[in-house]
C-alpha angles and dihedrals in degrees: 000000000000120000112282126201121214127193120224117219116273089254093067097092090047089050094051090049089052090051095052100043105031112027101031120050099185135028100231095074091075086087091053090052096050094045090048091052090049091051090050091051090053090048089055093050092047090053094046092047091061088076099024110037092176090073089076090065089209092302107121099150100095114204145161111214130196125199135171137203111201093188094051093037093231137140119199128198116191133181137177094221130126096297126200139271125211095278092046091053094050093044100038102036092040100039098098094041093049093047092056129220095286094049091046092054091047090052091050090051091047092053092051096049102039101038087220105170093201090057091050089049091055090053097045109033114024100076092263122118095356094052093055091058085078089076090065089076103019136081089197135012124205124191121194113185144162124189117234111258094025132092103212120086127195138210119215120188136177141160091205090250100125100285143060136197129227129194140156119261142160125270120168096205134042117251137066134288120194118196117195118201095207122225119244093260093057107057136053132065091261093062125093089221108044110168094183089063105103095201090053091049091049089053091051092050090051091048101046109015106028092122100046103132096231125066115266104206138186134177120241126192109230126198116201143136119267115260131232127234090280092055095252121134114257103239100210095043124103120249116264129204124232136163119246124191112216131192107227101194133058091224100201115073114217090229093059093060123091112270090231090060096052119089120220091243090056090057090048094048091048092049093049094045098042098044102028095244127153102199131059115265119264093220136011126205116190112175134169118190131183121185137077085354126020121217146143119215129193109184134171138195106214118231092240133032114242113252092244098045092123098039128096093244092063112102112208123192149109126251116251127214132177115203088343091307116126114244108164137001102211116022101180092179096068101073128029116264093251087067091052090125093066115105128191144082144276123211117194132163087208092069117086119232092212103064137115124232089249094056091044090061088063095047112131090200092053092050091051092048090048093052092049093049092047090054091048094050094047091046090053092048091049091050091048091051090053100040105029110027095172093055092047092050088053088053090047093053089057103035109013090107090061091054091049091048088051091060093049098039090053087067090055096047098040093247117132103225094153097090090046097049111024094090091051094058120109128193132177114256127221088219098073107348090251130122118266137179124238089249091056091048095051092045091063101038115136118260110276094016109136104175138061106234122210139172132203129216144130093270145347094274093051092051094047088053093055110115088223089066096062099075094046092046091052090052093050093241113156117234127197113228115221112192101159117083090230094055097084092046088052095054089045086059094048090043094177139013119209089344092308111122122215116248126190114219086220098050133074120330119339092228100196115180103218121107094237091059092047090050092050090047091054091050091051092050090055091045091050090057091055090048096043094122092050093052092043092051092048091052091047092052095046089048117176092002090083137030092208145352117218145155113271128242093184104057125089111168099356118097100215145358140183120232136173129240112260093233098061141040119304124248089253090054091050090053092048092053091046091052088054091053091251106116095164094105113074127181118228096239119213120194111215122197125199107233090198093060119098089235090067091062089050090049090052090052096051090046090054087059088062137289091249094054114118092232093058091049091048091052092049092050095045095047090051092047090048090053089051092052091051087057091050093253123130117238116254089251109024093177092055091047091052091048092052091050090051092050092051092047090053093055 
């Protein structure tokens, strides 16, 4: 047969441009694609040979072989798979081009939405999309192939310029050989991407195709001294050259083995090697699922949270593989952001190799896998909390903030994470200073108690020193200590647990249910009426600093405190937003004064002297500044506050 020339459709150049700039983000993955196609061709032959053993032609040692020619600037990838005949070449190597760009994109979308494995197989393994990635690095691509069971071989050649040639040739063995005439930017020791460099190629195989099930081999020229009978180098002898064939991939992924056959130290070594960790993992999840979507997942929770876990430069995500072939290093769309600390990989034949990050975000299969993994992780954490409290508290110390952020962020994104996460939350208790769950708190609430009380502060000691704590402590009411800025946002997201609403001891009315409190509250209301002018004048003097000044129902021995109106953000929330350079949220601050404290009598006396008297203004300012300090906030003018204290001490 004489050489024939075939014209690609006019869309071919547009298609290749689409491949390079949209689907593939870096050049080096062309090798992954061609090795994957070779592996798929061997798979096909292996399957066909089950019913027709003669197809093997006595060649049962399946292999994918790489070779380079530095002088000719070529890279060759060979396999002893099923090969192609003339019709296969025209159909398989021309499929994408003949279908056109629009049809190709429709097919990609179809594969994503339907989960049709046969469609995925067309895209991955039949020298379609993956094959054309060779043109990213090649000026010309030559394919020499012979189909198993047939005698005639064929040579296909194209420069990716809109046409290809096809002619008969000789090939002693079945299979396919692809010869890449590398472009000028992709060979030579002075190039960043040198695909005639055997060490570089070996590194790429290790990175992308380490778990291909067939050996990927390459010959290396070794210089070494001859050895004596004991296998030791002869010192005075000259170095000799010999060729050594090396297998570049490990072939059997750890995650494909049965869990019962994997030793704990193997998991640990894999985790440390694969994800550049020093410590053993805190938790291991190894799952294999067959159903509407098939996948194997091997996930880990590291022993320690990275220092930048909650910063913008941290890149969360799980590695993706398809049929043991590496697709993506950090797929952040697989797991919800509150599980950003999870490391690991997912291998699924239902995921297409040839897919952009944008299309992957719409993958039905990926979303289903992600939901299943999320459930599995949360179920394991819940079981750990129940069965191994010490281990869970270790997890909580490292990653509890992520879980709390998950509750709050769900409000922002419209996802209801509350039901998933509320029983995993831990907060320090005023009872014993230990961590407790919301379930544990509500199970020991006092009779008649309707609300879950909490307090915010920088640490346990600061909260215990709050004057608002005294009354609750005397009544034996348990208070949850919230020392992380995200804590209050978290409970806002939960809102209520088993019909018990959360109530900050520094926000709104305290609303205790006992008769003694109600009686004291009634007395204070009557007292407030008789001191209406005093409270009004204090509010007028403090101006925009406070929304109101009132007598307190929550203080016992403390003179003053600052609380927030129940309808708006708390003072702690305001400070958290300010620390994040977002001062748009302001708490409606309310200054509360204890009418039972001796200072109140003094305040009444200076007010009787006149609301414009310096002493009354000084008392108003100092009481407000004192309330700020109790909340851990500096006064507006610390120097003036210190001076006033010194003056009073000198009297």
